[in-house]
Each structure stands twice: as structure tokens, then as C-alpha cells.
N, C-alpha and C positions, 0 to 999 in steps of 0.2 A: 505493499498500498502507501499511494506515495503520501507526503504532507497534505494535509488541509487544511491550515490557513496563511492564506495568504496576507502581502503585507499590508499595513494601514497606519497613516502618518497620525500621530496621536490625537486625543485631541482636547480643541481650548474653546474657551468661551474667553469670548471681548469685551470686561467688561469695561470700557473708555481707552484708558491708553495701557491699561493692564489687563493684557492677559494669561486666563486661570488654566492651568493644562489639568489633565484629565489624572498625570502623578496626585501635584500636590492634592485633589481634590479627591481622591481613593485615600491617599494617607489619612486625611485629616476623618474620612469618615470610618477607617480607622481607630484611631482614638479614640473616637465620639464610641462607632457600638461597643466597641473592643473594652470602653470606660465602661459604660451600662454594664457590661454583661458584670463584668468586674464586679462590679457596687456589686447590685444584686449579690452574688455571691457571699463576700464578704458578709450581707445581712443574715445570710444560711447560716456563712458559717461559725455564726458568732463572732465579728466581726464589725471594721466603723464602716459604711459606707462613704460616711462622711471626710472619710483621712485618708479614704481612695480618691476620690475625687481629688483632695489639695494635694495627693502624689502624682498626679497625671501630669503635669505641667513642669515636674521636676525629670519624669521619665522622654517629655518633646525637648528639652535640654540635653538628655543622657545621650536618648536614641540621637540624635545630629554635632551634636558636640564629637561626643565621650564614638561614635558612630566615622564622625568624619577622621580625628585620630588619627585614630584603631587602620584607618586608611591607607593616611599618610606616612605610619609609621611600621606599616606592614608590608603594604604594596607600592609606595614611591619616598623611600626613605632617604632618595637624592634627591626632594624637592629641600628638605632639612638645612643644604648649606643656605648658606644666606642669611635667614631665617633673624638673629637677631639686627643685622641691618635694614630689611624689609619694614622692620618692626619701630624705629627706628621713625622709619621713610613715612608710616604710618601716622603713626601718634606726634609727626610732624605736620602731617595734611586739617589732622583731625584739630591742632593746634591752629590753624590760618581759615581755620571754619569751614571748610572746605574739602565735597569729595573727592576720598582718595578714588587716584587709579588701579585698575585689575596689577599692574606692573606693582604699587604700591604697599598692596595686600596681602599679607605675611598668606603664608598656607596654611597654614597652622587658623587661619582663622576667617580662609574662606570654604565656609561648612555649606554652600552649594554645589560642590563641587567632589561625589566621591565621598563614600557611605561605604564602612563596613561590619556588616549585620554582628560578628565577635568582639566587635568596638564595642557597639549601642548596649550590643545584651552587656557589655561591664562595666560602664559603666551607670547600667541601670541596676542595675544587682546591686553596687555598693552605695547604690542611693535609697534602694529603696528599703536596704540595711539599717543605713544611716537615719531614714527617716522614722523608718519604725521604732527606732533604739532611743530618738528624738521623742515620740509621742508618746514614751512608756509603752506600748499596743502591741501584742503578739504579734511574732512576726508569721507563724506558720501558716494560720488559720487564710490570713491576708495574703501570705506569699501566693496555697490555690489559688486562692477568689484572680490573682492575676494571672499565673497561666492557665485558666479555663480562657480572660479577657480575651490575652492576648495570641489564643492562637484563630483567633478569631480574627483581632486586630491585624491579625499578618496576612489571613486569606486577603486586606482588604489593599495590603500594603505592596502587599507581594503583584499584585494587579494593579495595578499604579505600574512599578513598575516592567511589568507586560507593554499595555499601553505604550511611553514609551522606549519601549525594548532595549532597557537597561540593561540584560546580562545576557548576550549573544553567548553561546558557548558553541560547539565543533556542528561542518555541514550535516546534516541526515537527513537520508528518505522518511524518515520514526513521524507518524501519522499527524504528532501533537508539537513538527518542525512547523515553523514562522520561515514565509516566505520577503527574502531579501532584508535580513536585518543584520546579515554574515556583513564582520569586518567589510566595507568596499560597495557595500550593498547588492548586488549581483537582484534583481527579481527573479531566476530566474533558480536561484539556491537558496535552500533551505536552511536553518540551520536550529540548531536545542536552542526552548527561551528558557534558562533555570527557573526564572523569575514566578513564571505561570507554573512549573516544576514546584516550585514551590510551597504558592497558592492553593494545587490541585491536595498539595502534601498537608497545607494546616487547619483548608476547612473540613477535612477528613477527620487529623485528630481531633478540631471544633464538637463534631460528631460524635467522636469517637469518645470524647471527655463528659461529652454530657450526657448521653447513655448511659456509663459508668455512675455518673453525679447519680442515681437514680435509687445508689441502694448508701448509707455511710459508710467512708474512707479514714485510713490515718488521717489523721496532720503532715503535712510532702505531698503524699502522693498522684499529685498532679502534677506538683512542682518536679514530682523524684520523676516520671514518663515523662513528659515535657522535655525536658534535658536527655531519658531514654533513646524517646524517637528519633527526636531536631539530629541530633550527632550524630548518626550513621547514616537518615535522607542525604545530611547533608554533605558528609565526609564520600558519599558515595555519587551528588551530582559535581562535586566538582571536579572525578574526571575528563569529565565532561565540557569543560571551560576550553573555549577561546585560549590556547596558549599568544596568540598576539599580545607582546607588552606582560605579562602576565608574570606577574612574582611569583618562585615557586620556590624552595632548599631541599636539597638534597627529594626534589620531584614530586614533592608534597606540598600545596598553596597555605599561606598562615590558616588559614578555615581548617584545609583539615587536621592542620594540628589541635587546632582548637575543638575542633571537634573533638575526636581523643579525648583532652579531659570535660567537654561540658559530657559524653557519654561515661566515659569513668566517676564525674558526680552524683549522676546522674544515678547510676547507680546503687552507690554509696547513699546515697537519701532516701531510695528505695527498700533495700534492706535496715537502714538506720529508726528510721518511721517505722517500721511495719513492727515493730516495736510495743509503737503509743496503741492510742485505744480510737477502734475508730471511733467521729463522732452520730450524735444522736443528730441528723443535722436533713435525712431525707426524708421527700415529701414524700 
């Protein structure tokens, strides 16, 4: 069977002089939908929906700042050369009350250019632990609620990547391949769309978690399984990444090393949390 998905331009809504791209709309929907689900589950698990609502802003910060810094450090470390000088030019421009040119903005501050999933995950995990310690609220009930919400929010985020053709893999004849998204944009060649694959994975996990949540589960159950399911899926999918300009260390991508760590952490959480009693919170 040949690829079935034709190339399409990313939908754009023009609001006066401001173009609103489908990627941004879908990411925003992901935060809203995922946050809503997390708040519902937090209430069910004995946590605070209001605390989840306040945490969402920090998570938005973590996704974009941590994601971008992770991308720079793991995939484009060469851009860090000369950063001290660029920071000086950047702040000089601000002190002169003028908009800095793109050449004056340090790579670490160009949050719109390049995001790493694991960079965002790492910062969001750190922010979540810090937030609930500061609020003196139990971590695991809220973390489980966030894990379920993330599985839905991640679907919309990755559909945003699909709409923007952000994650082109290798050329393929697979039926889910997308024409015209490969480097060079040849309309007769299709490539794996890794964003689409993760969207399918995440909505499947959300369905699985919704079904599993019908019975009481130990605290940390959904966090452990989210990590354990994502790590191997991401490890395998990165073998389909296009190697053109891609960073690899000893044959593996930075995300594949991160996937190994995430899988092991997930298995450890599952094993350690099995000793806790299941919550009496099933509907």
C-alpha cells in the first residue's frame, strides 16, 4: 500500500496583521483540554483542582523554556558559542528601547525556534515537584491527575506538529506517510510523520488510562505507566528520524538516551508504588 496522506499547507487564521497558525491553536487547545482533565482527576483523587489550575502557567513556561534549552543543549550545542557576547548585544538593544534584531537575540532566548520533548519534560517535572512542595500538597495524587491530562494534551500538541510538518522522518511507502514533507519538499516522496505517530500513541494512552481509571489504582500508577509506555515508543520512533542535520551520539539520538532513563524510572515507580494501597476513588 502506498502513502495515503497528501501534502497540505499549515492552516492559518489571519487576525488583522497577526497570523494565527494551526500549530499554536492546537497547542493551546492541548493545554486547555489536558488541564481540564487533570483538574477533574485531581478532585477525584483527593487533590486540589485549583492547585492544578495554578500550576498550568508554570508548565507552559517549562514546556517552552525547558524544551528550547534542551533542544539547544542536545541538538545544537554549537549555537552556544558566542552566547555571552550576544547577551550583551541583546540587553544593549533593550536599554536603547528598541527591538533587538534576530542577530542580537541569543539562541537560548529564541524560544520559538526548536523544542525538545525531553527538555520540556525535565523542566516540567522539576517545576511540579517544587510547586507541590511549596504548596505543601501531596505529590502523587496530583501527578497521576497530570499524567492522564498530559496524555490528552500531548495528542493536541502533536497534532499541531503534524499540521506544521515539524517532524519529518525517513522516506517511506507506509500508508501513514505524508507526501512533500521530506527535506526538499518533493511532492512525489512521502516520509514518516513522527508527530502524527505520537499523536496516535497519546490518544491511545488516554483511552487506556480512562478505562483503567474505572477501578481504584495505587498512587503513582498513571505516572509510572505513562513513563514506561512513552520511553520504548519514543526509543523506537527515533530510528525513523531523518538523519539530515540530526544529532546522534554513538548511533543514538539524545531522546533515545532520555527514553532509556524514562523507561527505567517508570518501571521503578510502578514497582515502588505497588506497595501502596489503591485509592477508594473509582466512580
